[in-house]
Each structure stands twice: as C-alpha cells, then as structure tokens.
C-alpha positions in Angstrom: -0.7 35.6 29.6 0.3 34.8 26.1 1.6 31.4 27.1 -1.7 30.6 29.0 -3.7 31.7 25.9 -1.6 29.4 23.7 -2.1 26.5 26.1 -5.9 27.1 25.9 -5.6 27.0 22.1 -3.6 23.8 22.3 -6.4 22.2 24.4 -8.8 23.0 21.5 -6.3 21.6 19.0 -6.0 18.4 21.1 -9.8 18.0 21.0 -9.8 18.4 17.2 -6.8 16.1 16.9 -8.4 13.3 18.8 -11.6 13.7 16.9 -9.8 13.7 13.5 -11.3 17.2 12.9 -9.5 19.8 10.8 -7.0 21.6 12.9 -6.2 24.4 10.4 -8.3 27.0 12.2 -6.7 26.6 15.6 -4.4 29.4 16.7 -1.3 27.3 16.8 -1.8 26.1 13.2 -2.9 29.5 12.0 0.3 31.1 13.1 2.3 28.4 11.4 0.5 28.8 8.1 0.7 32.6 8.3 4.5 32.3 8.6 4.5 30.2 5.4 2.1 32.4 3.5 3.9 35.7 4.4 7.3 34.3 3.3 8.9 35.6 6.4 12.5 34.8 7.5 13.1 31.1 7.6 14.6 31.7 11.0 11.2 32.7 12.3 9.8 29.4 10.9 12.5 27.4 12.7 11.8 29.3 16.0 8.1 28.6 15.7 8.7 24.9 14.8 11.1 24.6 17.8 8.5 26.2 20.1 5.8 23.8 18.8 8.0 20.8 19.3 9.3 21.8 22.8 6.3 23.2 24.5 3.4 21.3 22.9 4.2 18.2 20.9 7.0 16.5 23.1 5.1 17.0 26.4 2.0 15.5 24.9 3.6 12.8 22.9 2.2 14.0 19.6 4.1 13.6 16.3 4.4 16.6 14.0 3.5 14.2 11.2 0.3 13.1 12.9 -0.6 16.8 13.6 -0.1 17.9 10.0 -2.2 15.0 8.7 -5.1 16.7 10.4 -4.3 20.2 9.0 -6.3 20.2 5.8 -4.9 23.5 4.7 -1.3 22.2 4.5 -2.4 19.0 2.9 -4.7 20.5 0.3 -2.8 23.7 -0.7 0.1 22.0 -2.4 2.2 25.2 -2.7 1.9 25.8 1.1 2.7 22.2 1.8 5.7 22.3 -0.5 7.1 25.3 1.5 6.7 23.5 4.8 8.5 20.4 3.5 11.2 22.5 1.9 11.9 24.5 5.1 12.0 21.3 7.2 14.5 19.8 4.7 16.6 22.9 5.0 16.7 22.6 8.8 17.4 18.9 8.6 20.3 19.4 6.1 21.8 22.2 8.1 21.9 20.2 11.3 23.4 17.3 9.5 26.2 19.5 8.2 26.7 21.3 11.5 25.8 18.8 14.3 27.3 21.1 17.0 24.7 23.8 16.4 22.1 24.0 19.1 18.8 23.7 17.3 17.6 20.5 18.8 13.9 21.0 18.9 13.6 22.4 15.3 15.8 19.6 14.0 13.8 17.0 15.9 10.5 18.2 14.4 12.0 18.3 10.9 13.8 15.0 11.2 10.7 13.3 12.6 8.5 14.7 9.9 10.8 13.9 6.9 11.6 10.4 8.1 8.0 9.5 9.1 6.6 10.9 5.8 9.0 9.0 3.6 7.1 6.6 1.5 9.8 3.9 0.9 10.3 1.5 -2.0 7.4 0.8 -4.3 7.5 -2.4 -6.3 5.5 -3.0 -9.5 4.8 -6.5 -10.6 3.6 -6.6 -14.2 3.2 -9.2 -16.9 4.3 -6.8 -19.7 6.6 -3.8 -19.7 7.6 -1.0 -22.1 9.7 -1.8 -25.1 10.5 -5.3 -24.0 7.2 -7.1 -23.8 4.3 -4.7 -24.2 1.2 -6.3 -25.8 -1.4 -3.7 -24.9 -2.0 -0.6 -22.8 -0.9 -2.2 -19.6 2.7 -2.4 -20.6 2.7 1.3 -21.7 0.9 2.5 -18.6 3.2 0.7 -16.2 6.3 1.8 -18.0 5.3 5.5 -18.1 3.9 5.5 -14.6 7.0 4.0 -13.0 9.2 6.5 -14.8 6.9 9.4 -13.8 7.0 8.3 -10.1 10.8 8.3 -10.2 10.7 11.9 -11.5 8.6 12.7 -8.4 11.4 11.4 -6.2 10.1 7.9 -5.5 12.2 4.7 -5.2 10.7 2.4 -7.9 11.3 -1.2 -8.8 9.5 -3.1 -11.5 9.5 -6.9 -11.9 8.4 -8.5 -15.1 8.9 -11.9 -16.9 11.8 -12.2 -19.4 10.0 -14.1 -22.1 11.8 -16.6 -24.4 10.2 -14.7 -27.3 8.7 -11.2 -27.2 5.7 -9.9 -29.1 7.9 -9.6 -32.3 9.2 -13.1 -32.0 12.7 -12.0 -30.9 14.8 -14.1 -28.5 17.5 -12.8 -26.3 16.2 -9.3 -26.6 17.6 -8.2 -23.2 21.1 -8.9 -24.4 20.8 -6.1 -27.0 19.2 -3.6 -24.7 21.0 -0.2 -24.9 20.5 0.4 -21.1 22.5 -2.7 -20.1 20.3 -5.3 -18.4 22.4 -8.2 -17.2 22.1 -11.6 -15.5 22.9 -11.4 -11.8 21.8 -14.6 -10.0 19.0 -17.3 -9.7 16.0 -17.6 -7.4 14.3 -21.0 -6.8 10.6 -21.6 -5.8 8.7 -24.7 -5.0 5.4 -25.4 -6.9 4.5 -29.0 -7.9 8.3 -29.3 -8.0 11.3 -26.9 -7.9 11.6 -24.1 -10.6 14.6 -21.9 -11.1 14.4 -18.3 -12.4 17.3 -16.3 -13.8 17.3 -12.7 -12.5 18.3 -9.9 -14.9 18.7 -6.4 -13.5 19.2 -2.9 -14.9 18.3 0.7 -14.4 16.2 2.5 -17.1 15.2 6.1 -16.6 15.8 5.7 -12.9 13.5 2.7 -12.6 15.2 -0.4 -11.3 13.9 -3.1 -13.7 14.1 -6.8 -12.8 13.3 -9.5 -15.3 12.7 -13.2 -14.3 13.7 -15.8 -16.9 12.3 -19.3 -17.1 11.9 -20.6 -20.7 9.5 -23.3 -19.7 7.0 -21.0 -17.8 7.5 -17.8 -19.8 7.7 -18.8 -23.5 5.9 -15.7 -24.7 3.5 -13.0 -23.3 0.2 -14.6 -22.3 1.2 -17.9 -23.8 -1.7 -20.4 -24.4 -1.8 -23.5 -22.3 -4.0 -25.8 -20.2 -5.0 -24.7 -16.6 -2.1 -26.6 -14.8 0.4 -24.8 -17.0 -1.2 -21.3 -16.6 -1.4 -21.7 -12.8 2.3 -22.6 -12.8 3.0 -19.4 -14.7 1.0 -17.3 -12.2 2.3 -19.0 -9.1 5.9 -19.1 -10.3 5.9 -15.4 -11.3 4.3 -14.3 -8.0 6.5 -16.4 -5.8 9.7 -15.7 -7.7 9.0 -11.9 -7.5 8.7 -12.1 -3.7 11.6 -14.5 -3.4 13.7 -11.9 -5.2 12.8 -9.2 -2.7 13.7 -11.5 0.1 17.1 -12.3 -1.4 17.8 -8.6 -1.9 16.5 -7.9 1.7 14.2 -5.4 0.2 10.9 -4.9 2.1 8.8 -2.5 0.1 6.2 -0.1 1.5 3.9 -0.9 -1.4 3.6 -3.7 -3.9 1.5 -2.8 -7.0 0.1 -5.7 -9.0 -1.4 -5.4 -12.4 -4.3 -7.5 -13.8 -4.8 -11.2 -13.4 -1.3 -12.4 -14.4 0.2 -11.0 -11.2 -3.0 -11.7 -9.1 -1.5 -14.3 -6.8 1.2 -12.1 -5.4 -0.8 -10.5 -2.5 -1.9 -14.0 -1.3 1.7 -15.2 -1.1 2.8 -12.0 0.6 0.1 -11.9 3.2 -0.8 -15.5 4.0 2.5 -16.6 5.7 4.3 -18.1 2.7 7.2 -15.8 3.5 6.6 -15.5 7.2 6.2 -12.0 8.5 8.5 -10.5 5.9 5.8 -8.5 4.1 3.6 -7.9 7.2 4.1 -4.1 7.0 3.7 -4.0 3.2 0.6 -2.7 1.5 -0.7 -4.4 -1.6 -2.4 -2.3 -4.3 -4.0 -4.0 -7.4 -4.5 -2.0 -10.6 -7.4 -3.2 -12.7 -6.6 -2.5 -16.4 -9.3 -4.7 -17.7 -11.8 -6.8 -15.8 -14.2 -8.0 -18.5 -15.1 -11.6 -17.9 -12.7 -12.9 -20.5 -9.9 -10.8 -19.0 -10.3 -12.0 -15.4 -7.9 -14.9 -16.1 -10.4 -17.6 -15.3 -9.1 -21.2 -15.4 -11.3 -24.2 -15.9 -9.4 -27.3 -14.7 -10.4 -30.8 -15.4 -12.4 -32.5 -12.7 -9.6 -34.9 -12.0 -7.2 -32.0 -11.3 -9.4 -30.4 -8.5 -8.5 -26.9 -7.7 -4.8 -27.4 -8.6 -3.9 -26.7 -5.0 -0.9 -29.0 -5.2 0.6 -26.4 -7.6 -0.4 -23.0 -6.1 -0.8 -23.9 -2.4 -3.3 -21.1 -1.8 -6.5 -21.4 0.2 -9.3 -22.5 -2.1 -11.8 -19.8 -1.2 -9.3 -17.1 -2.5 -9.4 -18.5 -6.0 -12.7 -20.3 -6.2 -16.1 -18.8 -5.6 -17.8 -21.3 -3.2 -21.3 -20.3 -4.7 -20.4 -21.5 -8.2 -21.3 -25.0 -9.1 -18.1 -25.8 -11.0 -14.5 -25.3 -10.0 -13.3 -22.1 -11.7 -10.0 -20.6 -10.6 -10.0 -16.8 -10.7 -6.7 -15.0 -10.0 -8.4 -11.6 -10.2 -10.7 -12.7 -7.3 -7.6 -13.6 -5.3 -5.9 -10.2 -6.1 -9.0 -8.2 -5.1 -9.6 -10.1 -1.9 -6.0 -10.0 -0.6 -5.1 -6.5 -1.7 -5.4 -3.5 0.7 -6.9 -1.4 -2.1 -7.6 -1.4 -5.8 -7.7 1.2 -8.5 -8.4 1.5 -12.2 -7.7 3.7 -15.2 -10.8 5.9 -15.4 -13.7 7.1 -13.2 -16.3 5.8 -15.6 -14.8 2.3 -15.7 -14.7 2.2 -11.9 -18.5 2.9 -11.9 -19.0 0.3 -14.6 -17.1 -2.3 -12.5 -18.9 -1.5 -9.2 -22.3 -1.6 -11.0 -22.0 -4.6 -13.3 -18.8 -6.7 -12.8 -19.2 -10.3 -11.7 -16.7 -9.4 -9.0 -18.6 -6.3 -7.9 -19.4 -7.8 -4.5 -15.6 -8.0 -3.8 -14.8 -4.7 -5.4 -17.3 -2.9 -3.1 -15.5 -4.3 0.0 -12.8 -1.7 -0.5 -13.9 1.8 0.4 -13.2 4.6 -2.1 -11.3 2.7 -4.8 -9.0 5.0 -6.8 -9.6 5.9 -10.4 -7.7 8.3 -12.7 -7.6 8.6 -16.5 -4.5 7.4 -18.4 -2.2 10.0 -19.9 1.0 10.3 -21.8 4.3 12.2 -21.3 3.3 15.2 -23.5 6.7 16.8 -23.9 8.4 13.5 -24.8 5.6 12.6 -27.3 5.7 16.0 -28.9 9.5 15.6 -29.5 9.0 12.1 -30.9 6.3 13.4 -33.3 8.6 16.1 -34.5 11.5 13.7 -35.0 9.5 11.0 -36.8 6.4 12.6 -38.3 7.4 16.2 -39.1 7.0 19.7 -37.8 3.2 19.9 -38.3 0.0 18.1 -39.3 0.4 18.8 -43.0 4.0 17.4 -43.3 2.8 14.2 -41.5 -0.3 14.0 -43.7 1.8 14.3 -46.8 3.9 11.4 -45.7 0.8 9.2 -45.1 -0.8 10.0 -48.4 2.4 9.5 -50.3 3.3 6.1 -48.6 -0.1 4.5 -48.4 -2.1 6.0 -51.2 0.6 7.0 -53.8 -0.1 10.7 -53.8 2.6 12.9 -55.2 1.7 16.0 -53.1 -0.7 16.4 -50.2 -4.4 16.7 -51.0 -5.9 18.4 -47.9 -9.4 18.2 -49.4 -9.2 14.4 -48.8 -9.7 13.5 -45.1 -7.6 10.7 -43.6 -9.3 8.4 -41.0 -6.9 6.1 -39.1 -7.1 3.2 -36.7 -4.0 2.0 -34.8 -4.1 -1.1 -32.7 -4.6 -4.9 -32.5 -7.3 -6.5 -34.7 -9.5 -7.9 -31.9 -13.1 -8.0 -31.0 -12.5 -5.6 -28.1 -11.3 -2.9 -30.5 -14.4 -3.2 -32.7 -12.5 -3.2 -36.0 -15.4 -4.9 -37.8 -17.3 -1.6 -37.6 -14.6 0.1 -39.6 -14.7 -2.7 -42.2 -18.4 -2.5 -42.5 -18.6 1.3 -42.6 -15.6 1.8 -45.0 -17.4 1.0 -48.3 -20.3 3.2 -47.5 -18.0 6.1 -46.6 -15.9 5.6 -49.7 -19.0 6.0 -52.0 -20.6 8.7 -49.8 -17.5 10.8 -50.1 -17.2 10.3 -53.9 -14.0 8.3 -53.4 -12.4 11.3 -51.7 -11.4 9.6 -48.4 -8.4 7.8 -47.1 -8.9 5.1 -44.4 -5.9 3.4 -42.7 -6.2 0.4 -40.5 -2.8 -0.3 -39.0 -2.4 -3.3 -36.8 -1.8 -7.1 -36.9 -4.4 -9.8 -36.9 -3.9 -13.2 -35.3 -4.9 -15.8 -38.0 -5.8 -18.2 -35.2 -8.5 -15.9 -33.9 -11.8 -16.3 -35.9 -12.8 -12.7 -35.3 -9.4 -11.4 -36.4 -9.4 -13.6 -39.5 -12.8 -12.4 -40.5 -11.7 -8.8 -40.2 -8.4 -9.5 -42.0 -10.3 -11.0 -45.0 -12.6 -8.0 -45.2 -9.6 -5.6 -44.9 -7.7 -7.4 -47.7 -10.8 -7.2 -49.9 -11.2 -3.4 -49.3 -7.4 -2.8 -49.8 -7.5 -4.5 -53.2 -10.8 -3.0 -54.4 -10.1 0.6 -53.3 -6.3 1.0 -53.3 -6.6 4.8 -53.3 -9.1 4.9 -50.5 -8.4 2.0 -48.1 -5.1 0.6 -46.8 -4.4 -2.3 -44.4 -1.7 -5.0 -43.9 -3.1 -7.4 -41.3 -0.1 -9.7 -41.6 2.3 -7.0 -40.6 3.2 -5.1 -37.5 2.3 -1.5 -38.0 5.2 0.9 -37.2 4.0 4.3 -38.4 1.9 5.2 -35.3 3.5 8.6 -34.7 3.0 9.7 -38.3 -0.7 8.6 -38.0 -1.1 10.4 -34.7 -0.1 13.7 -36.2 -1.0 13.3 -39.9 -4.5 11.8 -39.7 -7.5 14.1 -39.8 -9.5 11.8 -37.5 -8.6 8.9 -35.2 -10.9 5.9 -35.1 -11.6 4.1 -31.8 -14.8 2.0 -32.1 -13.8 -0.2 -29.1 -16.5 -2.4 -27.8 -15.1 -1.6 -24.3 -12.1 0.4 -23.3 -11.4 0.7 -19.5 -9.0 3.7 -19.9 -7.5 4.1 -23.2 -4.2 5.7 -24.2 -4.6 5.8 -27.9 -7.0 8.7 -27.8 -4.4 10.8 -26.0 -1.7 9.8 -28.6 -4.1 11.3 -31.2 -4.8 14.3 -29.1 -1.2 15.2 -28.6 -1.0 15.5 -32.3 -4.1 17.7 -32.4 -6.1 14.9 -34.1 -9.8 14.6 -33.1 -11.2 11.1 -32.3 -14.3 9.3 -33.3 -15.1 6.9 -30.5 -17.8 4.6 -29.1 -18.9 5.9 -25.7 -17.6 3.3 -23.3 -15.3 3.2 -20.2 -12.5 5.7 -20.3 -13.5 7.0 -23.7 -16.6 8.5 -22.1 -14.3 10.5 -19.8 -12.1 11.9 -22.6 -13.8 12.1 -26.0 -16.7 14.6 -26.3 -19.0 15.4 -29.2 -18.0 18.6 -31.1 -20.7 21.3 -30.9 -20.6 23.7 -33.8 -22.4 26.5 -32.1 -20.4 26.5 -28.9 -17.2 25.2 -30.6 -16.7 22.8 -27.7 -15.7 19.1 -27.9 -12.7 17.2 -29.2 -14.3 14.5 -31.5 -17.4 12.6 -32.4 -19.1 9.8 -30.4 -21.7 7.2 -31.0 -23.8 5.4 -28.3 -24.9 2.2 -29.9 -22.1 -0.2 -31.0 -23.6 -0.6 -34.5 -22.3 0.1 -38.0 -25.0 2.7 -38.7 -24.2 4.7 -35.6 -20.5 4.8 -36.5 -21.3 5.8 -40.1 -23.4 8.7 -38.8 -20.5 9.8 -36.5 -18.1 9.7 -39.5 -20.5 11.7 -41.6 -20.6 14.4 -39.0 -16.8 14.4 -39.0 -16.8 14.8 -42.8 -19.2 17.8 -42.5 -16.9 19.5 -40.0 -13.8 18.7 -42.1 -15.4 20.6 -45.0 -15.7 23.7 -42.8 -12.0 24.6 -42.3 -12.5 27.2 -39.5 -14.6 24.8 -37.6 -12.3 21.9 -38.2 -9.3 24.0 -37.1 -11.0 24.8 -33.9 -11.8 21.1 -33.4 -8.0 20.3 -33.8 -7.2 23.0 -31.2 -9.7 21.5 -28.8 -8.2 18.0 -29.3 -4.7 19.3 -28.6 -6.0 20.9 -25.3 -7.7 17.7 -24.3 -4.6 15.5 -23.9 -4.0 14.2 -20.4 -0.4 14.9 -19.4 1.4 11.9 -17.8 2.9 14.1 -15.1 -0.6 14.9 -13.8 -1.4 11.2 -13.9 1.7 10.3 -11.9 1.0 12.9 -9.3 -2.5 11.5 -8.8 -1.3 8.0 -8.4 1.5 9.1 -6.1 -1.0 11.0 -3.9 -3.1 7.8 -3.7 -0.1 5.7 -2.7 0.8 8.3 0.0 -2.8 8.2 1.3 -2.8 4.4 1.4 0.4 4.5 3.5 -1.0 7.3 5.7 1.6 9.8 4.4 1.3 13.3 3.0 2.1 13.9 -0.7 4.3 16.9 -1.4 5.0 17.9 -5.0 8.7 17.7 -5.7 8.7 20.6 -8.1 7.0 22.9 -5.5 9.5 21.8 -2.8 12.5 22.5 -5.1 10.9 25.9 -6.1 10.6 26.8 -2.4 14.2 25.7 -1.7 15.6 27.7 -4.6 13.9 30.8 -3.4 15.7 30.4 0.0 19.0 29.2 -1.5 21.0 32.4 -0.6 19.2 33.3 2.6 21.5 33.8 5.5 20.3 31.6 8.4 21.6 32.3 11.8 21.5 28.7 13.0 23.2 29.4 16.3 20.3 31.6 17.4 17.9 28.7 17.4 18.4 27.9 21.1 16.1 28.0 24.1 16.8 31.6 25.0 16.2 32.8 21.5 13.0 30.8 21.3 11.8 32.6 24.4 12.7 36.0 22.9 10.9 35.0 19.7 7.8 34.1 21.8 8.0 37.4 23.7 8.0 39.3 20.3 5.0 37.2 19.2 3.2 38.0 22.5 3.9 41.7 22.1 2.4 41.7 18.6 -0.8 40.1 19.9 -1.0 42.2 23.1 -0.2 45.5 21.4 -2.7 48.2 22.3 -5.0 45.9 24.3 -4.2 47.5 27.7 -5.7 50.9 26.6 -9.0 49.6 25.3 -12.3 50.2 27.0 -14.7 47.4 27.8 -16.8 48.4 24.8 -13.8 48.4 22.6 -12.9 44.9 23.9 -16.4 43.6 23.1 -16.3 45.2 19.6 -12.8 43.8 18.9 -13.8 40.3 20.0 -17.0 40.4 18.0 -14.9 41.3 14.9 -12.5 38.4 15.7 -15.4 36.0 16.3 -16.8 36.8 12.9 -13.4 36.7 11.3 -11.6 33.8 9.7 -10.3 32.4 12.9 -13.7 31.4 14.1 -15.8 30.9 10.9 -15.8 27.2 10.0 -14.4 26.5 6.6 -16.7 23.9 4.9 -16.0 22.2 1.6 -18.8 21.2 -0.7 -18.0 19.0 -3.7 -19.7 16.8 -6.3 -18.4 14.4 -8.9 -20.5 14.3 -12.0 -18.7 11.3 -13.4 -18.7 11.3 -17.2 -21.2 14.1 -17.4 -19.8 17.4 -18.5 -21.3 20.7 -17.2 -20.7 24.3 -18.2 -21.7 25.7 -14.8 -22.3 24.2 -11.3 -23.6 26.2 -8.4 -24.4 25.6 -4.7 -27.5 26.9 -2.9 -28.6 26.2 0.6 -30.2 27.1 3.9 -27.0 28.6 5.3 -28.1 31.9 3.6 -31.8 31.2 3.4 -31.5 29.9 -0.2 -30.9 33.5 -1.5 -27.5 33.2 -3.2 -26.2 30.8 -5.9 -22.6 30.2 -5.2 -20.5 29.4 -8.3 -18.3 26.3 -7.9 -14.9 25.6 -9.4 -13.9 22.6 -11.4 -10.9 20.5 -10.3 -9.9 18.5 -13.4 -7.2 16.7 -11.3 -9.8 15.0 -9.2 -12.8 15.4 -11.6 -14.9 17.3 -9.0 -16.7 20.6 -8.7 -16.0 22.2 -5.4 -16.4 25.4 -3.3 -15.1 26.4 0.1 -17.5 28.5 2.2 -16.9 30.2 5.6 -20.3 29.6 7.2 -21.4 32.4 9.5 -21.4 31.4 13.2 -24.6 31.6 15.2 -24.9 32.7 18.8 -21.9 32.9 21.0 -21.5 29.4 22.4 -18.6 27.1 23.1 -19.7 24.5 20.5 -21.9 25.6 17.7 -24.0 23.2 15.6 -25.6 24.2 12.3 -27.9 21.9 10.4 -27.6 22.8 6.7 -29.7 21.8 3.8 -28.3 22.4 0.3 -28.6 21.4 -3.4 -26.4 21.7 -6.5 -27.5 23.5 -9.7 -26.0 21.8 -12.8 -26.5 23.9 -15.9 -29.7 25.3 -14.4 -31.0 21.9 -13.2 -31.4 21.5 -9.4 -30.1 18.1 -8.1 -29.0 16.5 -4.9 -25.8 14.4 -4.7 -26.7 10.8 -4.0 -23.1 10.2 -2.8 -23.7 12.5 0.2 -26.2 12.4 3.1 -29.7 13.5 1.9 -33.2 13.8 3.4 -36.8 14.8 2.7 -37.7 18.2 4.1 -41.2 17.1 4.8 -42.6 19.0 1.8 -41.5 16.5 -0.8 -38.2 18.1 -1.5 -35.0 16.0 -1.2 -31.9 18.0 -0.2 -28.4 17.1 0.8 -27.8 17.7 4.5 -24.8 18.3 6.7 -24.0 19.3 10.2 -21.3 22.0 10.7 -19.6 21.6 14.0 -17.7 24.7 15.1 -15.5 24.9 18.2 -14.9 28.6 18.8 -11.4 29.7 19.4 -11.3 32.0 22.5 -7.6 32.8 22.0 -8.1 36.6 21.4 -10.8 36.8 24.0 -8.6 35.2 26.6 -5.9 37.7 25.9 -8.2 40.6 26.2 -10.0 39.5 29.4 -6.6 38.6 31.0 -5.5 42.2 30.5 
C-alpha cells in the first residue's frame, strides 16, 4: 500500500517536473527535506537517496540534478542545500575509498549530482588587473572578484595584457612580482599579418593569472592611437586569449569579458574562428561603464572601410547598419554575441536599459544581472590598521600633520577628502569651485584634500589642476593637492577623513564609497548610478543614513550638502552615529562574490551551494559512524518498511469519521497548501516598511514583508488556503504592496484594472492536491 501511494505521489511529481513547477511540496521531496531538516542519521539519508534513485529516477530516466533544480526549497534555503551537497559528497568520497561496498544506488545519485552540478573553469578576460595594470575600478573589481570566487571553490583563470609600461611608467614589472609570474611560451595570431604574444603564467591567491605580451600592441593601458591600431589591439587580445586556451586544451564553461577592450572575444569564440572548440562555452559580458565615450567607438577613415581586413568579424556585429557613417563599436559586438550581460549596480542597470544608445541590444537579454560592488572587509580593515592606525583619530592626526603641518590633532577642524583620477567623470571641478566658499564659510577651520593625478594633455584635468594649485598656494592650511603626483595615502584618508567626497558626474557602481565606509567615514555624493544604491542622506531625527547627497550636478548643490555635513560634524553625538551608520553600510566582497557565483551557476543551469555551509555540514558529521555495508537492496527494503509503518501507524483502527477528519487536517496542512512567493524590487528607493495585502484573505490583513539585502528585494512567502476539494485548484488573486503607507502595484508583475478604476497586481495560484495520505487511509 505504501509503495502504491508513493508511486501515485511520483506521478504528481512527474507532472510538476514536466511543467517546471515547484516540486518541493510533493511527498517524495517533502520526505527528503524532512530528513535534512531533522538532522537524522546520515545512513537514513543515503537509504532514502538510494530508494529515490532505484525506484523512481532510474526507471523514468530522470536525473537527480534535474529534479533538484525544480525543488525551490533546496535551491533557495542555502543551509538546507548545503546539507544535501555535503551528504552527497560524503557518500561519494566513501565509495571512492571503499569501492567494494554495496551502495550503488546512493553512490550513483551522489556521483551524478556532484559531477553534473560542477561549474567547471571560468576564464576572465580583462584589460586591467590588480596591482599590475589597474587604472580604474575595473581592475580592482576583477582582481577581488576572481580571488573571491576561488575562495568559494571555483577554478578561475584571468587573462590580461602585459603592458610595456604600467600606469606608473614601470617596465618589466612582472619580473619583480613576488608571486613569481614567468614566461612560458608564445602564441601566434593572424590579423592583417602575423603577431606573436609571449605568455607569462603564475598563480596569485589561487587565481591562475595569464599575461599576454606584445610590446607593439600593448605599449600601455588604453594607449592612444588611430582606429587601425586600436582594432589591432582588441582583435589581437581577443584572439590571443582564445588561442592560449586552445594551446592549453582548456575549454572553459564560462568566459567573462569586461568592457569594450575585451569585447571582440565572444565573436571569435562563437563564430567559427576556432571551429567548435567553444561551442559549449557560455560568454558573459560585464559592463563596468557604458557611457558613450566608454563604449570604445572607433571612427576609421573612409578609405579604411570597416577595417575588416584586420578583425575579420562580420560587419553588422561592429557597425550599426542604421547609422550613416561607419563607426566600429566593440561594446555592440560584446553585447550581441554574449549569452548574458551584467553590471555593477541595480540603478545603473536601469539607467542603461532606459537611456543607453545600446538599450535595444541590452533589452534582448532577459533578466540581466546587477549587483553592487564591494570590498573584502576583513583584509581592508587589517590594511587600515597596518597603514593608517588603530582608529579614526590616529589616522586623522597623520593627515593633519603631513598635509597641513599640525602639531597635534585638532578634531574641531573637519577633514574632507577626495581620492581618484582628476577627470570629468569624477566631477572634481565641483570641489575646486566649492572649496573657497567652504573655507570662508567655516572661518578657515576646514581641511580639504584632493588626492589624485591630472593628465596635463586632458584640457579638463589641466583646468582642474590649475585651480587646485591656486587653492593650495593661497590656503596652505586649508587646501592640499598635488596633481602632478600619484597619491599613495588612500588608506589613511579612508580612515582619517571626516567626510569622503564623491561628486562623480556618473558612477556605474563605485568602490571608493565602500573604501570610505569600511573606515567609518561618511560620504558626500552626487546621486547617480551605483552611488544612488549605496549613499543615503543622513536624517537627524531618525538617525538613519550614511552620508549626504545632492541631486543636481552643480556647485551650489554640492556646497549645500557640505554645509549640512558641517552642521552634523558640529554635533558630536549625531556625527558619531553617522560614522557608525557608514561603517555598517559597507558591502562585503564575500557577499558580492556569492551573488556573482550564483548568477554564473544559473547561466550554466547549475545550483549554487555555499562552500562554507557545505563545510559546516560536513564538520558536524565528521565523526559520525556510517554503516556503509547496510546500504544494500535488502536494507533499503527494510528502511522503506519502517517508513511505511510510521505513516500507516494507527490508521487501521480509525473510523470513517476519523479518516475524514484526519484527511481534512492533512489537506489544510503544509503538504497541500501552495507556497506562493510575492516579491518587489524598489530599485534605489529605500523603504522602512513594505506590506502585502490582497484578495486571498478579502483584503483584511496587511502582511509584513522581509527585506533581502542580498538581492535587493522585499519578499514574503504565504501558504494560500485551498478552496474546495478538487484535483486541481485554481485561485485568481488580486494584490497590492503598501510601501511606507502608500498603496502601489508592481509594474514588473502582471496587473489589471478591477473594473472600478483600481489597478492591482494579479496572479493565478495553481495547486495540485497531494492525495498521498488519503490514498493510504482509503486503502486501509
């Protein structure tokens, strides 16, 4: 009877499986998750897994991996999923060590799941990287993301140019690298003629780094040149990267390109230039900055055509046929040929989809990924302590002594600091224009530091540098800058400044604000891109917020924000609370890496399991005695008999009324109520409270929602009450969200007019009732 009931349950599971409906509430999956939740003997888990494989999966040609992809509970509850993966690994390892042990079905399920769910090598292709060639945030982000992914157990490679001179003008910088990066061999590619690249390999923090050297094509990061030279750089870098993978016989599961400089890589990989080598590889393009001037557009002379004799890529991938002139756009090529794209903040993703010249192409990829940048908090805190001092006051003393000739710290004088390149994007002219007003406004009791180099060939940078030099000489006790020097005291500024300055005209993600936050330093920022997602106006009454913002990119608006900061600084209790808020606002790099790893798994149709949770589950079972030899067919039958006895216990003595009452209780219990998830992403908007209200309980109750900072969504799971007893139950629900008292509907979900002028979100709840318990009772 029990076996028949389970077969009936499996038929319902098959129906949900084929429809891609959540299988969590079917009896087979409920029993599996209950075993994990109750922390029962691992032997029971292996018995149940063996039964599942032998009696249900193998006869129906269903993979355990495919089944679990449809079990939302195991996928979304990371601790539960970590247990499942850990137990499978324990079974797999045990069989490997003792091949004579008879536990074939449990081992087959575990082996299939582990091998099928393995992500495989991930290769990053980036124009700048870490300490070797970083120019902006891209090099920092890729360096920290790749190391973070290694810490999560991924196999990571990173390919980048080995420039003749790095950003500091140094040559041969790899030869002095402490981690030992050495020349290995050459690869050759054909463009307008043959080019040879020297390959240098090493391993840094677990990341396998590969540098490609060609002095002619890679003289310096983002070297200036005419379109034929630039397209040679891009084509040479992309082809040499893929040629290296071929020579190493390394076929990655995923190639991750970064911005325009690596934008031709997906086209070479997917359009037959390397045969079918990369046919099974997914290509993912990270957009760090897609402003028009950062798309990498090339404007060749009319006589040069589309430079196809150099790049050998189909014209329509690089040139928009609707444009009158021939403009080569490597970002266009990357976005068309990649399987998916992502960027460095939710707000910037919305900006791109709404206003980018490439929005039409961007929208062709469903659900592009976005997650804020972060920093490795523990490592940064240690660096701050080692370089800047134990606390804010020690670091501030160093700043005032070095840059303003103070003998001792004067904490009544606030320090405002900017760290970064002197470019139009960074909005440095606003600091220059606001400085003199703030110096006089404060009665000369203010310190302003502008740390960063200015390119004298850039008219904007030269204009700012002239103004900075003027202010430095006129107000030596209030303003400091050295636009001709590379600024090296970033860590001291991050901890010692009282306010960080980020007047960026646009900032897709931003890392600098988190570098300030980790030191507890609040930030004054223009509301743009990723800054909208991370810097929030401080509210005196509620003591919420981590800085000050301005919404118009004008000097007057920035001055007003700095004046509000001065007022808060004068109130020490309020200012101290502001610093505490700033410290709590930092985005940890580990969280960022988990988010990207989850997306990479999703793209490859895999399930992400948190390595730390897997290891935690394994450590808890480290000393458990596991009777492997009992995992045979006879013992599985005995295990199933015990399971049947537990479910059948006491049923024989029940009256008909008792049976009806018991079934009604079961029907209304968790095994038949349909779990429905409601969620809403408010973007950059910050809410104190979000509630759900709807027709499922006649609009009577307001259900409080929880905030998931990992995915930036408000969510709630509701077990909707079933209706009349039918095999399939449909419920048409209308609902709305209440955000800080305001009733709204989510435009990202289905919505409709109710005929009375009210617009509500709508959904249909489909519920397939599980007759498992009823079958047992009626059979008895």
